[in-house]
N, C-alpha and C positions, 0 to 999 in steps of 0.2 A: 290502678294496679292494686290487687288485694295483697294482704300481708303474706300469705303463703307464697305467692309468686315473687314477691320482693325477697323473701328468705331464700327461695330456690335460686334466684338470680345471684344473690350475694355468694352463696355456696359455689355456684358454677364458676364465678369469677375467681374466687380464691383457689379452687381446685385446678383451674386452667393455668394458674401461675406456678403452683408446686403442689406436691402431695401434702395433705393435712391429716392428722389423726381425728378420730371422732371427738375426742375431748377438746381439741383446738377449735373445731367447727362450732361445737356447743358454746364454748367460751366467746368466740367472735360474734356469734348470733346474739348471745345475751348482751354483749357490749353494744350491739345495734338496737337493743330494746325489744327484741321479739319475745313473744309469749312462749312459755315453757312447752306447751302443747305443740305449737307450730315448730319450734326447734326440734323436738323429738321426731315429729313426723317427717320433716325435711331431711334430717340427718339419716334416719332409717331408710327413707326412700333412696337417697344417694348411695347408701351402703348396699341395699338390695340390688340396685341397678349396676353396681360395680364401679360407680364413679368415684366412690371413696373406698379405700382399702387399707386396713391397718397393716397388712403384710407389705404392701407397696410402700407405705409410709416408712415402716421399719427399714426396709432395704434402702430406700432413698436416704434416710437419715444416716445409716451406717456408712454407705458409700461416700456421702458428703464429708462426714467427720473423719473417716479413714484417709481420704485425700488430703485433709488438713493436718494429718499427723497426730490425731487424737487416739488414745488407747481405748480398750474395751470398757474399762470402768467409767471413763468419761462419757462414753456413748450410752452405757446402761443408765447412768444418771440423767442424761439428756432425754432419753426415751421415757424414763419415769416421770419427768417433768411434763411430758405430753400424755400421761395417763396410760402408758404401755408398760407392762411387766410380764414376766412369765417365760416359759420354755421357748416360745417362738424367737425371742431375742437371742437366747443362747444358741439355737440352731443356726440363725443367720450369722451370728458372730463367729461361729466355728468355721465358716467358709473363708475366713480371711487369715493372712499370714501376720500375726501380731508380733512374732519375734523378728521378722524381716522389717516390719514397720518401725519397731523399737530401735533396731540397729541403724536404720536410715535416719531417724530423728536424732539419735545420739550422735551419729557421725556428722550430720549437718551442723549441730551445735558445738560439739566438742572434738571432732576429729576421730582418729583411730585409736587413741590410747584409752586405757582404763584410768579411773581416778587414782591419784597418788597420795595426796594429803587428806587428812580427815575433813578439812574444810571443803576441798574439792569433791570428796565423796558425798558430803551432805548437800552441797549445791546441786550436784547432778541428780542425786536421789530426789530432792525436792522438785526440781524441774520436771523430771520424767514422771514422777508421781502426780504432779499437777496436770500433766498431759493425759493422765488416765491409765498409765501402765502399772501393772502389779509389781510389787517388790520382788517376788520370786523370779519374774521374767527379767527384771533389771539386774539382779544378782547373777543370773545365768548368763546374761550378755557380758557382764564384766569378767566372769570366769573365762568365757570364750575369748574375749579380747586379751586377757593375760596369757592365754595359751597360744594366741595368734591365729585363731580360727576365723575371725571376722575381718 
């Protein structure tokens, strides 16, 4: 089996398991010791044939992290790690209910009440920020909780 066929087979196996970004495929093929020319040819071929799609990867990544209770900032960072940036991410993220997810994550961890003490406030803020939620959304959630809206 020639090198090109081996690289194609490796990509096909990886893409059969889950969506991958172009950068991920390049990184994995480099790790297998394939030549740069072969890598570029195979990745380009898979992209042209529609077997690899950045937009499908973005959607898959967002769906997966949203289901885990991760906020938009966490997801942006994760996609950046996979070599994806730009307006496409913002368009995909805008289709999700981040305030609803934030309320769900907060409720699961802390119940219905808003923070009372400065220590409680700091702990909750740190937890939710680490999950990737923006501070303005967190503050808005707490205002709604104090008013009894959520």
